[in-house]
C-alpha positions in Angstrom: -41.4 50.8 -51.4 -39.7 52.8 -48.7 -41.9 51.1 -46.1 -41.1 47.7 -47.6 -37.3 48.4 -47.1 -37.9 49.5 -43.5 -40.0 46.4 -42.8 -37.3 44.1 -44.2 -34.6 46.0 -42.3 -36.6 45.7 -39.1 -37.2 42.0 -39.6 -33.5 41.4 -40.3 -32.6 43.3 -37.1 -35.1 41.3 -35.1 -33.6 38.0 -36.5 -30.1 39.1 -35.7 -31.1 40.1 -32.2 -33.0 36.8 -31.6 -29.9 35.0 -32.9 -27.6 36.8 -30.5 -30.0 36.1 -27.6 -30.1 32.4 -28.5 -26.3 32.2 -28.7 -25.9 33.9 -25.3 -28.5 31.6 -23.7 -26.9 28.4 -25.1 -23.4 29.3 -24.2 -21.9 27.1 -21.5 -21.4 29.0 -18.3 -17.8 29.6 -17.3 -16.7 27.3 -14.5 -15.0 29.0 -11.7 -11.4 27.8 -11.1 -11.2 26.1 -7.8 -8.6 27.4 -5.5 -7.1 25.0 -3.0 -9.9 22.6 -3.8 -7.9 20.4 -6.2 -7.2 16.8 -5.1 -3.6 16.3 -4.2 -1.8 13.2 -5.3 -0.4 11.2 -2.4 2.8 9.3 -3.0 2.4 5.5 -3.0 3.2 4.0 0.3 6.7 2.5 0.7 6.4 -1.3 0.5 8.8 -4.1 0.6 8.4 -7.9 0.3 10.6 -10.4 2.1 10.5 -14.0 1.0 10.2 -16.4 4.0 12.0 -19.6 3.3 11.5 -23.0 4.9 13.7 -24.0 7.8 14.4 -27.4 9.4 12.5 -29.3 6.7 9.2 -27.7 7.8 8.0 -27.3 4.2 6.5 -23.9 5.4 7.4 -20.9 3.3 5.7 -17.6 2.3 6.2 -13.9 2.3 6.2 -10.8 4.5 4.9 -7.6 3.0 5.8 -4.5 4.9 3.9 -1.3 4.1 4.6 2.1 5.6 1.4 3.6 7.1 0.7 6.8 9.0 0.9 5.0 12.3 3.8 2.6 11.6 4.6 -0.3 9.4 2.0 -2.9 8.6 3.5 -6.4 8.5 1.5 -9.0 6.7 2.7 -12.6 6.8 1.4 -15.2 4.4 2.5 -18.8 5.1 1.9 -21.9 3.0 1.8 -25.5 4.4 1.1 -24.4 8.0 -0.1 -27.3 10.0 -3.9 -27.2 10.3 -5.1 -25.7 13.6 -1.7 -24.4 14.6 -0.8 -21.1 16.1 2.7 -20.1 15.3 4.5 -17.1 17.0 6.3 -14.7 14.7 8.8 -11.9 15.4 11.2 -9.5 13.8 14.6 -10.5 15.3 18.0 -8.9 15.3 20.5 -10.8 13.2 20.0 -13.0 10.2 18.6 -16.3 9.2 18.9 -19.2 9.9 19.9 -18.3 13.5 18.5 -14.8 14.3 19.1 -13.1 17.6 16.8 -11.4 20.1 13.2 -10.3 19.4 13.1 -6.7 18.3 9.4 -6.5 17.4 6.8 -9.2 18.3 4.3 -9.9 15.5 0.8 -11.4 15.7 0.9 -15.2 15.6 0.4 -17.0 12.3 -3.1 -18.6 12.2 -4.5 -20.3 9.1 -1.5 -19.1 7.2 -2.0 -15.4 8.0 -0.7 -12.7 10.4 -1.1 -9.0 10.4 0.5 -6.5 12.8 1.3 -2.8 12.8 4.6 -2.0 14.5 5.4 1.4 15.8 8.4 2.1 13.4 9.1 3.3 9.9 10.9 1.3 7.2 13.8 3.8 7.6 13.9 3.0 11.4 13.9 -0.7 10.6 16.7 -0.2 8.2 18.8 1.6 10.8 18.6 -1.6 13.0 19.9 -4.0 10.4 20.6 -6.8 10.2 17.0 -8.0 10.9 15.1 -11.2 10.2 11.4 -12.2 10.3 11.0 -15.6 11.9 8.1 -18.0 12.3 8.3 -20.4 15.2 6.6 -23.8 15.5 4.6 -22.9 18.6 4.8 -21.0 21.9 5.9 -24.3 23.6 8.5 -25.0 20.9 9.7 -21.4 20.4 13.3 -22.5 19.7 12.1 -24.4 16.6 12.1 -22.2 13.6 9.9 -23.1 10.6 10.4 -20.1 8.2 12.7 -17.2 8.1 13.5 -14.2 5.9 16.2 -11.6 6.0 15.9 -8.0 5.1 18.9 -5.9 4.2 17.5 -2.4 3.6 14.2 -0.6 3.0 14.8 -1.0 -0.7 15.9 -4.6 -1.0 15.5 -7.9 0.7 17.5 -11.1 0.2 16.3 -14.6 -0.7 18.6 -17.5 0.0 18.1 -21.1 0.8 18.7 -22.2 4.4 
């Protein structure tokens, strides 16, 4: 009977040992905590939208979206009702619509209703030069004829008024 108790005790010890081994083998390994390897959240780029309103009964209107980038401000113009096949110069002018002043920043001409330019400035630098207006001209030959214009008043707001 003494041998029987020793055998049962030995079997129980073996079962417990095997159970502990199984628990250790199935335990998920601890993941190391990454130091300086965590992704950093970048702030959303500063963006402003300026409505471009029709001038001189042109029926052209649209928007200018200015987005601050690492290398400047990307200016994207979208114009509706542009005459097919036309190429329309666009600029950021000093002053305000409907009669802005001198060109401060030339922009790529509007073709097929679109223009995209990166200017070497920040939105804060643009704000320091206010008042400014974005103007779309009829053509290079008719540069004095303005078809759409929009004022911006600060890097946080823009104005929309009818001209």
